[in-house]
PQR file of N, CA, C, O and H, with PARSE charges and radii, in Angstrom:
ATOM      1  N   MET A   1      70.341  -3.382  36.998 -0.4000 1.5000
ATOM      2  CA  MET A   1      70.018  -4.022  36.080 -0.0000 2.0000
ATOM      3  C   MET A   1      68.926  -3.839  35.916  0.5500 1.7000
ATOM      4  O   MET A   1      68.151  -4.228  36.789 -0.5500 1.4000
ATOM      5  N   THR A   2      68.381  -3.134  34.663 -0.4000 1.5000
ATOM      6  CA  THR A   2      67.049  -2.583  34.379 -0.0000 2.0000
ATOM      7  C   THR A   2      66.490  -4.320  33.627  0.5500 1.7000
ATOM      8  O   THR A   2      67.246  -4.880  32.833 -0.5500 1.4000
ATOM      9  H   THR A   2      69.011  -2.818  33.954  0.4000 1.0000
ATOM     10  N   VAL A   3      65.256  -4.908  33.987 -0.4000 1.5000
ATOM     11  CA  VAL A   3      64.939  -5.774  33.196 -0.0000 2.0000
ATOM     12  C   VAL A   3      62.736  -5.892  32.504  0.5500 1.7000
ATOM     13  O   VAL A   3      61.644  -5.553  32.961 -0.5500 1.4000
ATOM     14  H   VAL A   3      64.642  -4.453  34.632  0.4000 1.0000
ATOM     15  N   THR A   4      63.068  -6.320  31.714 -0.4000 1.5000
ATOM     16  CA  THR A   4      61.677  -6.971  31.352 -0.0000 2.0000
ATOM     17  C   THR A   4      60.756  -7.147  32.450  0.5500 1.7000
ATOM     18  O   THR A   4      60.860  -8.168  33.131 -0.5500 1.4000
ATOM     19  H   THR A   4      63.955  -6.595  31.344  0.4000 1.0000
ATOM     20  N   VAL A   5      59.865  -6.287  32.716 -0.4000 1.5000
ATOM     21  CA  VAL A   5      58.910  -6.911  33.309 -0.0000 2.0000
ATOM     22  C   VAL A   5      57.379  -7.279  32.930  0.5500 1.7000
ATOM     23  O   VAL A   5      57.049  -6.508  32.029 -0.5500 1.4000
ATOM     24  H   VAL A   5      59.781  -5.458  32.164  0.4000 1.0000
ATOM     25  N   CYS A   6      56.047  -8.369  33.343 -0.4000 1.5000
ATOM     26  CA  CYS A   6      55.038  -8.647  32.188 -0.0000 2.0000
ATOM     27  C   CYS A   6      54.573  -8.876  33.901  0.5500 1.7000
ATOM     28  O   CYS A   6      55.129  -9.464  34.829 -0.5500 1.4000
ATOM     29  H   CYS A   6      56.316  -8.995  34.075  0.4000 1.0000
ATOM     30  N   THR A   7      53.678  -8.339  33.826 -0.4000 1.5000
ATOM     31  CA  THR A   7      52.128  -8.927  34.225 -0.0000 2.0000
ATOM     32  C   THR A   7      50.829  -9.503  33.774  0.5500 1.7000
ATOM     33  O   THR A   7      50.065  -9.032  32.932 -0.5500 1.4000
ATOM     34  H   THR A   7      53.226  -7.860  33.072  0.4000 1.0000
ATOM     35  N   ILE A   8      50.700 -10.605  34.474 -0.4000 1.5000
ATOM     36  CA  ILE A   8      49.647 -11.408  34.267 -0.0000 2.0000
ATOM     37  C   ILE A   8      48.448 -11.952  35.173  0.5500 1.7000
ATOM     38  O   ILE A   8      48.522 -12.491  36.277 -0.5500 1.4000
ATOM     39  H   ILE A   8      51.321 -10.988  35.158  0.4000 1.0000
ATOM     40  N   HIS A   9      47.292 -11.652  34.378 -0.4000 1.5000
ATOM     41  CA  HIS A   9      46.212 -11.558  35.015 -0.0000 2.0000
ATOM     42  C   HIS A   9      45.353 -12.651  34.796  0.5500 1.7000
ATOM     43  O   HIS A   9      45.405 -12.996  33.616 -0.5500 1.4000
ATOM     44  H   HIS A   9      47.232 -11.214  33.481  0.4000 1.0000
ATOM     45  N   ILE A  10      44.672 -13.251  35.398 -0.4000 1.5000
ATOM     46  CA  ILE A  10      43.991 -14.399  34.513 -0.0000 2.0000
ATOM     47  C   ILE A  10      42.482 -14.616  35.532  0.5500 1.7000
ATOM     48  O   ILE A  10      42.411 -14.495  36.755 -0.5500 1.4000
ATOM     49  H   ILE A  10      44.630 -12.971  36.356  0.4000 1.0000
ATOM     50  N   VAL A  11      41.567 -14.906  34.737 -0.4000 1.5000
ATOM     51  CA  VAL A  11      40.254 -14.885  35.857 -0.0000 2.0000
ATOM     52  C   VAL A  11      40.056 -16.019  35.282  0.5500 1.7000
ATOM     53  O   VAL A  11      40.247 -16.200  34.079 -0.5500 1.4000
ATOM     54  H   VAL A  11      41.624 -15.004  33.743  0.4000 1.0000
ATOM     55  N   SER A  12      39.436 -17.369  36.521 -0.4000 1.5000
ATOM     56  CA  SER A  12      39.178 -18.343  35.451 -0.0000 2.0000
ATOM     57  C   SER A  12      38.603 -19.313  36.868  0.5500 1.7000
ATOM     58  O   SER A  12      39.001 -19.159  38.023 -0.5500 1.4000
ATOM     59  H   SER A  12      39.281 -17.223  37.498  0.4000 1.0000
ATOM     60  N   ILE A  13      37.740 -20.157  36.474 -0.4000 1.5000
ATOM     61  CA  ILE A  13      36.907 -20.635  37.265 -0.0000 2.0000
ATOM     62  C   ILE A  13      37.054 -22.094  37.253  0.5500 1.7000
ATOM     63  O   ILE A  13      36.952 -23.031  36.461 -0.5500 1.4000
ATOM     64  H   ILE A  13      37.417 -20.282  35.536  0.4000 1.0000
ATOM     65  N   LYS A  14      37.435 -21.797  38.888 -0.4000 1.5000
ATOM     66  CA  LYS A  14      38.574 -23.827  38.849 -0.0000 2.0000
ATOM     67  C   LYS A  14      36.947 -25.064  39.304  0.5500 1.7000
ATOM     68  O   LYS A  14      36.742 -26.274  39.208 -0.5500 1.4000
ATOM     69  H   LYS A  14      37.518 -21.035  39.531  0.4000 1.0000
ATOM     70  N   ASP A  15      36.634 -24.596  39.494 -0.4000 1.5000
ATOM     71  CA  ASP A  15      34.795 -25.470  40.515 -0.0000 2.0000
ATOM     72  C   ASP A  15      33.836 -25.314  39.589  0.5500 1.7000
ATOM     73  O   ASP A  15      33.006 -24.407  39.660 -0.5500 1.4000
ATOM     74  H   ASP A  15      36.801 -23.613  39.571  0.4000 1.0000
ATOM     75  N   HIS A  16      33.877 -26.316  38.503 -0.4000 1.5000
ATOM     76  CA  HIS A  16      32.942 -25.470  37.602 -0.0000 2.0000
ATOM     77  C   HIS A  16      31.534 -26.241  38.602  0.5500 1.7000
ATOM     78  O   HIS A  16      30.613 -26.458  37.815 -0.5500 1.4000
ATOM     79  H   HIS A  16      34.552 -27.052  38.445  0.4000 1.0000
ATOM     80  N   GLU A  17      31.191 -26.639  39.905 -0.4000 1.5000
ATOM     81  CA  GLU A  17      30.305 -26.628  40.124 -0.0000 2.0000
ATOM     82  C   GLU A  17      29.812 -25.536  40.806  0.5500 1.7000
ATOM     83  O   GLU A  17      28.635 -25.302  40.531 -0.5500 1.4000
ATOM     84  H   GLU A  17      31.939 -26.462  40.544  0.4000 1.0000
ATOM     85  N   SER A  18      30.476 -24.565  41.846 -0.4000 1.5000
ATOM     86  CA  SER A  18      30.544 -23.388  42.310 -0.0000 2.0000
ATOM     87  C   SER A  18      30.326 -22.445  41.609  0.5500 1.7000
ATOM     88  O   SER A  18      29.615 -21.521  42.003 -0.5500 1.4000
ATOM     89  H   SER A  18      31.432 -24.756  42.069  0.4000 1.0000
ATOM     90  N   GLU A  19      31.201 -22.471  39.741 -0.4000 1.5000
ATOM     91  CA  GLU A  19      31.556 -21.455  39.411 -0.0000 2.0000
ATOM     92  C   GLU A  19      31.774 -20.044  39.740  0.5500 1.7000
ATOM     93  O   GLU A  19      31.287 -19.097  39.121 -0.5500 1.4000
ATOM     94  H   GLU A  19      31.779 -23.222  39.421  0.4000 1.0000
ATOM     95  N   ILE A  20      32.660 -19.966  40.917 -0.4000 1.5000
ATOM     96  CA  ILE A  20      32.895 -18.366  41.256 -0.0000 2.0000
ATOM     97  C   ILE A  20      34.275 -18.463  40.906  0.5500 1.7000
ATOM     98  O   ILE A  20      35.093 -19.278  41.333 -0.5500 1.4000
ATOM     99  H   ILE A  20      33.056 -20.735  41.420  0.4000 1.0000
ATOM    100  N   PRO A  21      34.400 -17.773  40.289 -0.5600 1.5000
ATOM    101  CA  PRO A  21      35.816 -16.925  39.956  0.2800 2.0000
ATOM    102  C   PRO A  21      36.930 -16.462  40.249  0.5500 1.7000
ATOM    103  O   PRO A  21      37.161 -15.308  40.610 -0.5500 1.4000
ATOM    104  N   GLU A  22      37.977 -17.667  40.060 -0.4000 1.5000
ATOM    105  CA  GLU A  22      39.229 -17.025  40.960 -0.0000 2.0000
ATOM    106  C   GLU A  22      40.173 -16.213  39.719  0.5500 1.7000
ATOM    107  O   GLU A  22      40.164 -16.479  38.517 -0.5500 1.4000
ATOM    108  H   GLU A  22      37.789 -18.605  39.767  0.4000 1.0000
ATOM    109  N   GLU A  23      40.971 -15.155  40.421 -0.4000 1.5000
ATOM    110  CA  GLU A  23      41.448 -14.164  40.078 -0.0000 2.0000
ATOM    111  C   GLU A  23      42.841 -14.779  40.607  0.5500 1.7000
ATOM    112  O   GLU A  23      42.978 -15.389  41.668 -0.5500 1.4000
ATOM    113  H   GLU A  23      40.979 -14.939  41.397  0.4000 1.0000
ATOM    114  N   GLN A  24      44.047 -14.446  39.475 -0.4000 1.5000
ATOM    115  CA  GLN A  24      45.428 -14.827  40.164 -0.0000 2.0000
ATOM    116  C   GLN A  24      46.014 -13.308  39.231  0.5500 1.7000
ATOM    117  O   GLN A  24      45.394 -12.929  38.237 -0.5500 1.4000
ATOM    118  H   GLN A  24      43.936 -13.951  38.613  0.4000 1.0000
ATOM    119  N   THR A  25      47.031 -12.712  39.645 -0.4000 1.5000
ATOM    120  CA  THR A  25      47.555 -11.888  38.909 -0.0000 2.0000
ATOM    121  C   THR A  25      49.529 -12.208  39.740  0.5500 1.7000
ATOM    122  O   THR A  25      50.093 -12.228  40.834 -0.5500 1.4000
ATOM    123  H   THR A  25      47.534 -13.020  40.452  0.4000 1.0000
ATOM    124  N   GLU A  26      49.742 -12.339  38.675 -0.4000 1.5000
ATOM    125  CA  GLU A  26      51.556 -12.760  38.343 -0.0000 2.0000
ATOM    126  C   GLU A  26      51.947 -11.894  37.767  0.5500 1.7000
ATOM    127  O   GLU A  26      51.467 -11.477  36.713 -0.5500 1.4000
ATOM    128  H   GLU A  26      49.285 -12.323  37.786  0.4000 1.0000
ATOM    129  N   LYS A  27      53.133 -11.341  38.491 -0.4000 1.5000
ATOM    130  CA  LYS A  27      54.469 -11.022  37.646 -0.0000 2.0000
ATOM    131  C   LYS A  27      55.895 -11.627  37.391  0.5500 1.7000
ATOM    132  O   LYS A  27      56.507 -12.408  38.119 -0.5500 1.4000
ATOM    133  H   LYS A  27      53.523 -11.680  39.348  0.4000 1.0000
ATOM    134  N   PHE A  28      56.185 -11.225  36.494 -0.4000 1.5000
ATOM    135  CA  PHE A  28      57.719 -11.737  36.032 -0.0000 2.0000
ATOM    136  C   PHE A  28      59.257 -11.104  35.513  0.5500 1.7000
ATOM    137  O   PHE A  28      59.362 -10.097  34.814 -0.5500 1.4000
ATOM    138  H   PHE A  28      55.688 -10.590  35.902  0.4000 1.0000
ATOM    139  N   ALA A  29      59.966 -11.611  35.823 -0.4000 1.5000
ATOM    140  CA  ALA A  29      60.389 -10.131  35.260 -0.0000 2.0000
ATOM    141  C   ALA A  29      61.672 -11.343  34.158  0.5500 1.7000
ATOM    142  O   ALA A  29      61.799 -12.568  34.157 -0.5500 1.4000
ATOM    143  H   ALA A  29      59.881 -12.429  36.391  0.4000 1.0000
ATOM    144  N   PHE A  30      62.298 -10.381  33.467 -0.4000 1.5000
ATOM    145  CA  PHE A  30      63.274 -10.925  32.311 -0.0000 2.0000
ATOM    146  C   PHE A  30      64.226 -10.224  32.130  0.5500 1.7000
ATOM    147  O   PHE A  30      64.217  -8.994  32.176 -0.5500 1.4000
ATOM    148  H   PHE A  30      62.195  -9.387  33.468  0.4000 1.0000
ATOM    149  N   GLU A  31      65.542 -11.215  31.809 -0.4000 1.5000
ATOM    150  CA  GLU A  31      66.810  -9.939  31.622 -0.0000 2.0000
ATOM    151  C   GLU A  31      66.476  -9.504  30.945  0.5500 1.7000
ATOM    152  O   GLU A  31      65.488  -9.857  30.301 -0.5500 1.4000
ATOM    153  H   GLU A  31      65.549 -12.214  31.771  0.4000 1.0000
ATOM    154  N   VAL A  32      67.409  -8.130  30.688 -0.4000 1.5000
ATOM    155  CA  VAL A  32      67.249  -6.982  29.924 -0.0000 2.0000
ATOM    156  C   VAL A  32      67.864  -7.720  28.581  0.5500 1.7000
ATOM    157  O   VAL A  32      67.191  -7.654  27.553 -0.5500 1.4000
ATOM    158  H   VAL A  32      68.212  -7.843  31.211  0.4000 1.0000
ATOM    159  N   SER A  33      68.818  -8.250  28.567 -0.4000 1.5000
ATOM    160  CA  SER A  33      69.053  -9.022  27.149 -0.0000 2.0000
ATOM    161  C   SER A  33      67.673  -9.853  26.831  0.5500 1.7000
ATOM    162  O   SER A  33      67.679  -9.937  25.603 -0.5500 1.4000
ATOM    163  H   SER A  33      69.365  -8.304  29.403  0.4000 1.0000
ATOM    164  N   ALA A  34      66.782 -10.348  27.200 -0.4000 1.5000
ATOM    165  CA  ALA A  34      65.576 -11.265  26.526 -0.0000 2.0000
ATOM    166  C   ALA A  34      64.962 -10.231  25.479  0.5500 1.7000
ATOM    167  O   ALA A  34      64.466  -9.141  25.763 -0.5500 1.4000
ATOM    168  H   ALA A  34      66.778 -10.280  28.197  0.4000 1.0000
ATOM    169  N   ALA A  35      65.087 -10.763  24.277 -0.4000 1.5000
ATOM    170  CA  ALA A  35      64.492 -10.339  22.746 -0.0000 2.0000
ATOM    171  C   ALA A  35      62.748 -10.338  23.140  0.5500 1.7000
ATOM    172  O   ALA A  35      62.122 -11.326  23.523 -0.5500 1.4000
ATOM    173  H   ALA A  35      65.490 -11.649  24.046  0.4000 1.0000
ATOM    174  N   LYS A  36      62.223  -9.029  22.939 -0.4000 1.5000
ATOM    175  CA  LYS A  36      61.230  -9.336  22.995 -0.0000 2.0000
ATOM    176  C   LYS A  36      60.037 -10.131  22.692  0.5500 1.7000
ATOM    177  O   LYS A  36      58.965 -10.228  23.290 -0.5500 1.4000
ATOM    178  H   LYS A  36      62.732  -8.227  22.628  0.4000 1.0000
ATOM    179  N   ARG A  37      60.725 -10.978  21.025 -0.4000 1.5000
ATOM    180  CA  ARG A  37      59.611 -12.298  20.555 -0.0000 2.0000
ATOM    181  C   ARG A  37      59.633 -13.454  21.448  0.5500 1.7000
ATOM    182  O   ARG A  37      58.722 -14.282  21.453 -0.5500 1.4000
ATOM    183  H   ARG A  37      61.595 -10.899  20.540  0.4000 1.0000
ATOM    184  N   ASP A  38      61.190 -13.557  22.591 -0.4000 1.5000
ATOM    185  CA  ASP A  38      61.199 -14.678  23.771 -0.0000 2.0000
ATOM    186  C   ASP A  38      60.207 -14.505  25.256  0.5500 1.7000
ATOM    187  O   ASP A  38      60.056 -15.331  26.156 -0.5500 1.4000
ATOM    188  H   ASP A  38      61.929 -12.884  22.587  0.4000 1.0000
ATOM    189  N   VAL A  39      59.530 -12.914  25.100 -0.4000 1.5000
ATOM    190  CA  VAL A  39      59.360 -12.908  25.816 -0.0000 2.0000
ATOM    191  C   VAL A  39      58.094 -13.279  25.610  0.5500 1.7000
ATOM    192  O   VAL A  39      57.515 -14.114  26.305 -0.5500 1.4000
ATOM    193  H   VAL A  39      59.652 -12.243  24.369  0.4000 1.0000
ATOM    194  N   LEU A  40      57.500 -12.565  24.459 -0.4000 1.5000
ATOM    195  CA  LEU A  40      56.556 -13.402  23.722 -0.0000 2.0000
ATOM    196  C   LEU A  40      55.951 -14.548  23.736  0.5500 1.7000
ATOM    197  O   LEU A  40      54.780 -14.921  23.814 -0.5500 1.4000
ATOM    198  H   LEU A  40      57.970 -11.886  23.895  0.4000 1.0000
ATOM    199  N   GLU A  41      57.401 -15.243  23.607 -0.4000 1.5000
ATOM    200  CA  GLU A  41      56.851 -17.014  23.567 -0.0000 2.0000
ATOM    201  C   GLU A  41      56.220 -17.666  24.728  0.5500 1.7000
ATOM    202  O   GLU A  41      55.195 -18.345  24.792 -0.5500 1.4000
ATOM    203  H   GLU A  41      58.352 -14.940  23.544  0.4000 1.0000
ATOM    204  N   TRP A  42      57.332 -17.191  25.917 -0.4000 1.5000
ATOM    205  CA  TRP A  42      57.291 -17.785  26.658 -0.0000 2.0000
ATOM    206  C   TRP A  42      55.270 -17.102  27.803  0.5500 1.7000
ATOM    207  O   TRP A  42      54.592 -17.779  28.576 -0.5500 1.4000
ATOM    208  H   TRP A  42      58.164 -16.640  25.865  0.4000 1.0000
ATOM    209  N   VAL A  43      55.052 -15.702  27.356 -0.4000 1.5000
ATOM    210  CA  VAL A  43      53.881 -15.269  27.404 -0.0000 2.0000
ATOM    211  C   VAL A  43      52.567 -16.492  27.186  0.5500 1.7000
ATOM    212  O   VAL A  43      51.543 -16.918  27.720 -0.5500 1.4000
ATOM    213  H   VAL A  43      55.602 -15.152  26.728  0.4000 1.0000
ATOM    214  N   THR A  44      53.519 -16.679  25.906 -0.4000 1.5000
ATOM    215  CA  THR A  44      52.380 -16.993  25.242 -0.0000 2.0000
ATOM    216  C   THR A  44      51.989 -18.998  25.945  0.5500 1.7000
ATOM    217  O   THR A  44      50.875 -19.486  26.138 -0.5500 1.4000
ATOM    218  H   THR A  44      54.350 -16.333  25.471  0.4000 1.0000
ATOM    219  N   ARG A  45      53.029 -19.509  26.100 -0.4000 1.5000
ATOM    220  CA  ARG A  45      53.253 -20.746  26.702 -0.0000 2.0000
ATOM    221  C   ARG A  45      52.873 -20.835  27.636  0.5500 1.7000
ATOM    222  O   ARG A  45      52.043 -21.717  27.852 -0.5500 1.4000
ATOM    223  H   ARG A  45      53.933 -19.112  25.943  0.4000 1.0000
ATOM    224  N   TYR A  46      53.277 -19.995  28.625 -0.4000 1.5000
ATOM    225  CA  TYR A  46      52.478 -19.722  30.508 -0.0000 2.0000
ATOM    226  C   TYR A  46      51.197 -19.978  30.281  0.5500 1.7000
ATOM    227  O   TYR A  46      50.578 -20.953  30.707 -0.5500 1.4000
ATOM    228  H   TYR A  46      53.951 -19.277  28.450  0.4000 1.0000
ATOM    229  N   ILE A  47      50.452 -18.410  29.068 -0.4000 1.5000
ATOM    230  CA  ILE A  47      48.911 -18.687  29.743 -0.0000 2.0000
ATOM    231  C   ILE A  47      48.078 -19.968  28.511  0.5500 1.7000
ATOM    232  O   ILE A  47      46.879 -20.249  28.492 -0.5500 1.4000
ATOM    233  H   ILE A  47      50.955 -17.619  28.722  0.4000 1.0000
ATOM    234  N   ASN A  48      48.945 -20.421  27.786 -0.4000 1.5000
ATOM    235  CA  ASN A  48      47.947 -21.719  27.020 -0.0000 2.0000
ATOM    236  C   ASN A  48      48.613 -23.039  28.035  0.5500 1.7000
ATOM    237  O   ASN A  48      48.595 -24.164  27.537 -0.5500 1.4000
ATOM    238  H   ASN A  48      49.918 -20.193  27.801  0.4000 1.0000
ATOM    239  N   ASN A  49      48.984 -22.925  28.945 -0.4000 1.5000
ATOM    240  CA  ASN A  49      49.038 -23.849  30.228 -0.0000 2.0000
ATOM    241  C   ASN A  49      48.309 -23.639  30.614  0.5500 1.7000
ATOM    242  O   ASN A  49      47.533 -24.583  30.758 -0.5500 1.4000
ATOM    243  H   ASN A  49      48.998 -22.010  29.349  0.4000 1.0000
ATOM    244  N   LYS A  50      47.823 -22.203  31.168 -0.4000 1.5000
ATOM    245  CA  LYS A  50      47.057 -22.241  32.338 -0.0000 2.0000
ATOM    246  C   LYS A  50      45.580 -21.943  31.678  0.5500 1.7000
ATOM    247  O   LYS A  50      44.923 -21.026  32.170 -0.5500 1.4000
ATOM    248  H   LYS A  50      48.454 -21.436  31.051  0.4000 1.0000
ATOM    249  N   MET A  51      45.023 -22.722  30.537 -0.4000 1.5000
ATOM    250  CA  MET A  51      44.128 -22.324  29.944 -0.0000 2.0000
ATOM    251  C   MET A  51      44.048 -24.170  29.601  0.5500 1.7000
ATOM    252  O   MET A  51      42.912 -24.642  29.577 -0.5500 1.4000
ATOM    253  H   MET A  51      45.558 -23.467  30.138  0.4000 1.0000
ATOM    254  N   ASN A  52      45.068 -24.997  29.388 -0.4000 1.5000
ATOM    255  CA  ASN A  52      44.632 -26.150  29.558 -0.0000 2.0000
ATOM    256  C   ASN A  52      44.331 -26.761  30.821  0.5500 1.7000
ATOM    257  O   ASN A  52      43.758 -27.848  30.888 -0.5500 1.4000
ATOM    258  H   ASN A  52      45.991 -24.614  29.408  0.4000 1.0000
ATOM    259  N   GLU A  53      44.829 -25.863  32.189 -0.4000 1.5000
ATOM    260  CA  GLU A  53      44.690 -26.350  33.279 -0.0000 2.0000
ATOM    261  C   GLU A  53      42.965 -25.621  34.158  0.5500 1.7000
ATOM    262  O   GLU A  53      42.260 -26.328  34.879 -0.5500 1.4000
ATOM    263  H   GLU A  53      45.294 -24.980  32.134  0.4000 1.0000
ATOM    264  N   ARG A  54      42.739 -24.554  33.924 -0.4000 1.5000
ATOM    265  CA  ARG A  54      41.274 -24.302  34.148 -0.0000 2.0000
ATOM    266  C   ARG A  54      40.753 -23.845  32.574  0.5500 1.7000
ATOM    267  O   ARG A  54      41.245 -23.822  31.445 -0.5500 1.4000
ATOM    268  H   ARG A  54      43.311 -23.980  33.339  0.4000 1.0000
ATOM    269  N   ASN A  55      39.359 -23.473  33.261 -0.4000 1.5000
ATOM    270  CA  ASN A  55      38.353 -22.717  32.520 -0.0000 2.0000
ATOM    271  C   ASN A  55      38.645 -20.787  32.556  0.5500 1.7000
ATOM    272  O   ASN A  55      37.983 -19.993  33.224 -0.5500 1.4000
ATOM    273  H   ASN A  55      38.959 -23.492  34.178  0.4000 1.0000
ATOM    274  N   VAL A  56      39.660 -20.491  31.752 -0.4000 1.5000
ATOM    275  CA  VAL A  56      39.664 -19.320  32.171 -0.0000 2.0000
ATOM    276  C   VAL A  56      38.904 -18.128  30.832  0.5500 1.7000
ATOM    277  O   VAL A  56      39.052 -18.011  29.615 -0.5500 1.4000
ATOM    278  H   VAL A  56      40.198 -21.137  31.210  0.4000 1.0000
ATOM    279  N   SER A  57      38.213 -17.538  31.712 -0.4000 1.5000
ATOM    280  CA  SER A  57      37.088 -16.426  31.430 -0.0000 2.0000
ATOM    281  C   SER A  57      37.924 -15.017  31.243  0.5500 1.7000
ATOM    282  O   SER A  57      37.232 -14.062  30.890 -0.5500 1.4000
ATOM    283  H   SER A  57      38.093 -17.633  32.700  0.4000 1.0000
ATOM    284  N   GLU A  58      39.133 -14.810  31.410 -0.4000 1.5000
ATOM    285  CA  GLU A  58      39.712 -14.104  31.047 -0.0000 2.0000
ATOM    286  C   GLU A  58      41.254 -13.712  31.554  0.5500 1.7000
ATOM    287  O   GLU A  58      41.804 -14.080  32.592 -0.5500 1.4000
ATOM    288  H   GLU A  58      39.696 -15.586  31.696  0.4000 1.0000
ATOM    289  N   PHE A  59      41.838 -12.761  30.389 -0.4000 1.5000
ATOM    290  CA  PHE A  59      43.164 -12.721  30.939 -0.0000 2.0000
ATOM    291  C   PHE A  59      43.385 -11.514  30.099  0.5500 1.7000
ATOM    292  O   PHE A  59      42.789 -11.086  29.110 -0.5500 1.4000
ATOM    293  H   PHE A  59      41.392 -12.463  29.545  0.4000 1.0000
ATOM    294  N   LYS A  60      44.736 -10.951  30.984 -0.4000 1.5000
ATOM    295  CA  LYS A  60      45.433  -9.722  30.619 -0.0000 2.0000
ATOM    296  C   LYS A  60      46.587  -9.529  31.093  0.5500 1.7000
ATOM    297  O   LYS A  60      46.957  -9.604  32.264 -0.5500 1.4000
ATOM    298  H   LYS A  60      45.220 -11.299  31.787  0.4000 1.0000
ATOM    299  N   VAL A  61      47.370  -9.184  29.832 -0.4000 1.5000
ATOM    300  CA  VAL A  61      48.737  -9.439  30.051 -0.0000 2.0000
ATOM    301  C   VAL A  61      49.999  -8.243  29.403  0.5500 1.7000
ATOM    302  O   VAL A  61      50.545  -8.228  28.300 -0.5500 1.4000
ATOM    303  H   VAL A  61      47.070  -9.123  28.880  0.4000 1.0000
ATOM    304  N   GLU A  62      50.131  -7.476  30.382 -0.4000 1.5000
ATOM    305  CA  GLU A  62      50.991  -5.876  30.259 -0.0000 2.0000
ATOM    306  C   GLU A  62      52.408  -6.225  29.993  0.5500 1.7000
ATOM    307  O   GLU A  62      52.483  -7.343  30.504 -0.5500 1.4000
ATOM    308  H   GLU A  62      49.687  -7.489  31.278  0.4000 1.0000
ATOM    309  N   CYS A  63      53.449  -5.980  29.558 -0.4000 1.5000
ATOM    310  CA  CYS A  63      55.089  -6.263  29.002 -0.0000 2.0000
ATOM    311  C   CYS A  63      55.785  -4.794  29.376  0.5500 1.7000
ATOM    312  O   CYS A  63      55.109  -3.798  29.120 -0.5500 1.4000
ATOM    313  H   CYS A  63      53.388  -5.073  29.143  0.4000 1.0000
ATOM    314  N   LYS A  64      56.980  -4.628  29.914 -0.4000 1.5000
ATOM    315  CA  LYS A  64      57.188  -3.377  29.817 -0.0000 2.0000
ATOM    316  C   LYS A  64      58.517  -3.328  29.497  0.5500 1.7000
ATOM    317  O   LYS A  64      59.495  -3.384  30.243 -0.5500 1.4000
ATOM    318  H   LYS A  64      57.529  -5.437  30.122  0.4000 1.0000
ATOM    319  N   PHE A  65      58.426  -3.178  27.888 -0.4000 1.5000
ATOM    320  CA  PHE A  65      60.089  -3.360  27.917 -0.0000 2.0000
ATOM    321  C   PHE A  65      61.012  -1.870  27.934  0.5500 1.7000
ATOM    322  O   PHE A  65      60.525  -0.823  27.507 -0.5500 1.4000
ATOM    323  H   PHE A  65      57.631  -3.132  27.282  0.4000 1.0000
ATOM    324  N   LEU A  66      62.485  -1.963  28.526 -0.4000 1.5000
ATOM    325  CA  LEU A  66      62.999  -0.648  27.533 -0.0000 2.0000
ATOM    326  C   LEU A  66      63.066  -0.471  26.526  0.5500 1.7000
ATOM    327  O   LEU A  66      62.961  -1.429  25.759 -0.5500 1.4000
ATOM    328  H   LEU A  66      62.881  -2.813  28.874  0.4000 1.0000
ATOM    329  N   LYS A  67      63.301   1.002  25.964 -0.4000 1.5000
ATOM    330  CA  LYS A  67      63.256   1.929  24.885 -0.0000 2.0000
ATOM    331  C   LYS A  67      63.831   1.451  23.930  0.5500 1.7000
ATOM    332  O   LYS A  67      63.915   2.086  22.879 -0.5500 1.4000
ATOM    333  H   LYS A  67      63.386   1.779  26.586  0.4000 1.0000
TER
END
């Protein structure tokens, strides 16, 4: 079964005193039956939660859907 895969890369500063950036890259797989809109909503919630947890300075999202 082929799935939709999204890669999310986030750069944030966890410790405000040292200002050392922390990079995190994660891949998430969604069932092929997942609607693009549902995937987008999930990714948006995920990034929003990360922004509430940390001082996010950069993020990139790449999702590959079936044609």
